[in-house]
N, C-alpha and C positions, 0 to 999 in steps of 0.2 A: 508469629506467636497462635495466631488463629490455630493455625493450622495442626501444631503441637496439640491445642486444647480440644479440636473436632476431634484427633486419633484415638485421644486419650477416653472419649467417652464413646469410641468405639463405635463413630459413622460407618457406612457402608464403601464410600467415596466421598473425595473435594472438587469441589467446582472451583480453582483458583480464577478463573477467566472471568467468575461474576457473582460467586457467593461471597467471596471474602475482599474486604475493602483493598483497598491501595494503602500501604504501612509506606514501604519501597518504589518510588516511582522509574528507578531502572533496573532493580534487579529482581527475578523470576526466583519463586522458593526452589531450594535444591532439594529437588521431590525425591533423590535417589534416597535420603536419610529416612524417608519413612517406608511404613509397612503400608499402610492406607495407600490402594490408589488413589490419581490424581487424573482429572480431566482438565484439557485445557485449549483453549482457543485458539485459531487460528484461520488466517486467510490466504496464505499464499504456501508455495511447497517450503519455503525458505524458514519461516515462520513456525512452521508444522514441523519441522526437524529439528528446528532449536528446542522446542518442548522438549520431542522425546530425549534429546539429547540429555536435559534436566532431571527426566524421568519421568516423564507423563504417562501414562497405562493406557488413557485415550483421550481422542482428540475428537473437538467440535466446532461448526464452523460460528463464526461472531456475527451473526446476525444480531439485529437489536430486538432483546427480551421486551415482553409487553407492549409490543406498537402491533402487531397484527399484521406487518409487511416480511415478507417472505424475502423480499430483494437483495438486501444485504445476504442472507444465508446461501441465496443463490450467484450469487455474485462468486461469493466465496468460494463455493463448490464449484464452479467451472473453472474456476483460476487454480486451483489444487491441481482438479484431475489434468488441466491442459498443461500444466507445467510439470506433470508425470506424463503423459503421452511424449512431450517436448522430450525429458531426459531418455526414454527408453530408447528412442531413436539415434544419440548421441554415441562417438565413436569411445572408450572408454578412455582416450587421453584427452578427450575434451572434458570429464567429469572434473578434474584438478582447478580447473578456472572456472566452472561450473557452479562447483561447493564454494567455492571463494568468493563467485560475483554473489550466493543466494544465503551468504553467512551460515553456513550450514555446517557440519562434518561430513568429512570426506565419506567415510564408511557407511555413514546410514546414505550418502547421497548414492555410493555404488549399491547397494541394497535395495533401494529402488528402483532402480536402472536396471538392477538384474531380476528384480520379481515383477516389477510394474506395479507393485501397491506402495501404501506407505507402509511402517513397519507395526504401526499400532492402527485399533479399529477408530474408522472418523466418521461422527457422527452429526445431521445435521439439529442446528439451534437456533433459538432464536427469530420469532415472528412466525412461526409454524401455526396456525391457527383453523387449519381446515382440512379435512381427508385427501384434498385432491392439493393442497400444500406437501403434504407429506408425503405421495405417493411422488410427486413431481421433484422430492429431494431425494429418492431411492432412486427414480430413472436416473438421474445425473450422477448414480455411483457409492453413494453414500452407503455406508453400514447398517445407520439404522438413525433414528429420529426421536430428538428430545422434544417433548412438550407439557409445559406448565404452564403458563397464565395462558394461554389458548384454548385451553382445556376451562381452567377454574375461574375464568373471567368470563365466560357465556354464562347463558342463562342456563342450561342446562348441563351440568359438566359431564356426566355419567354415560348421556348419550353420544355426546361429541367423544369422549375417550374411548368407547367401543369403536366408534365408528374409524377413529383416526388408527387404532389396530387394523382392522378389516385394511385399511389403505395402504400402510405397510406391506402386510401378509401378499395382499392380492393388487398392489401397487400397477401391475402393466393390463391389467383387468378391468377396462373404460368403464363396462357395463356393472360392474360391483363397486366399481368407485360412486356410478350415477345414485346405485341403489341405496348407499351406504351416507349419499350427502344430503339424504331428503329427511325431512323432520328432526333435524337438530338444536330447534331454538335458534333465539340469536347469537353470532357470535362477540366476540370479546369485542369491547365498543374499541372504535378507530387507528386513528393515527397517532403517534404523541411528537412533540417537538425535540427530536435528540438534540438541537443545538441548545437549547432550553434547560436539557437532563444536567444533574451536578457531574455525575461523571459519566463520559462515552467509556464502556469498557472496550472494546473494538477497538479502539485505537492506542492503548495500551503495549507498549514493546520497545525495551530498552531506552526507555526514558523517553517517549514521544507517548504524553497526554494530551486526547484531544486534539492533535496532530497538528497546533498552533493556529488552532480555531480550525480550522479541517472540514468544515461542514459546510456544503454547497448550500445556497439560497434556496428560500423555498422558493416555488411557481408558483405564478401567479393560475386560480383554480379559474377553470369557466365551464360551470354547471355543476350538477352532484355527484361529485366524486369524491372518494376519500383512498383513492391510492397511492397517490405519493405528495405526502403535503411537503415533507424535506426534500426532495427532487434529489433523494441519492446519488441517482447512477446518472449524473450532471457531473462536468467537471466544477470546482471550486472558481466562483470567481463569473460564468454563465449567467449572464439573467432569463429568467422565465418568459413564457410567450404564452 
């Protein structure tokens, strides 16, 4: 219903993966019924192609928005790119089983195997807060970068926005990246505890909300650091060091 309202007021696009609060825990919106384009989150190739089949016009990593921690976005980007490379090396006879394994439509799997890329653009989003973050995501093969709180929760949003635009444009030029990364003011504050958040949108996929807890335990911190308070690159149940 919210998507219908947003389309009625003529928004430019709808972010199903983050902006809309979940009313249905099992089913995503049938985006083919809308004229307004949708962007949806994905953590792997199967999830990406399922969203495209539903009508998504754009995809984005499911990094944790508002955290300033780009690690989840990096993980999702690398996973999608790795699975695309694997797919392009398969024999066409193997695609039938692979499509079943990743629960994606066969015709979309065949298209990705043929073209070596997703059918729609894929953006980095969630946790991107610095020019270096933005450049890293571009180097990982994404088509662009979405940055919201990483800019607007910093002390100098205009400077940081300009710097991130330059970083995306010159993402392979380390000298430019060094230059645009100076005198930006303080970045957004710290890292949030995603286990304590009311909803973890990245975990939404076909009836799985929060992954049955699914958030790894916090690591014990030694010294001044804010790089990974919730230990998201650790397996569930693993003790902190």
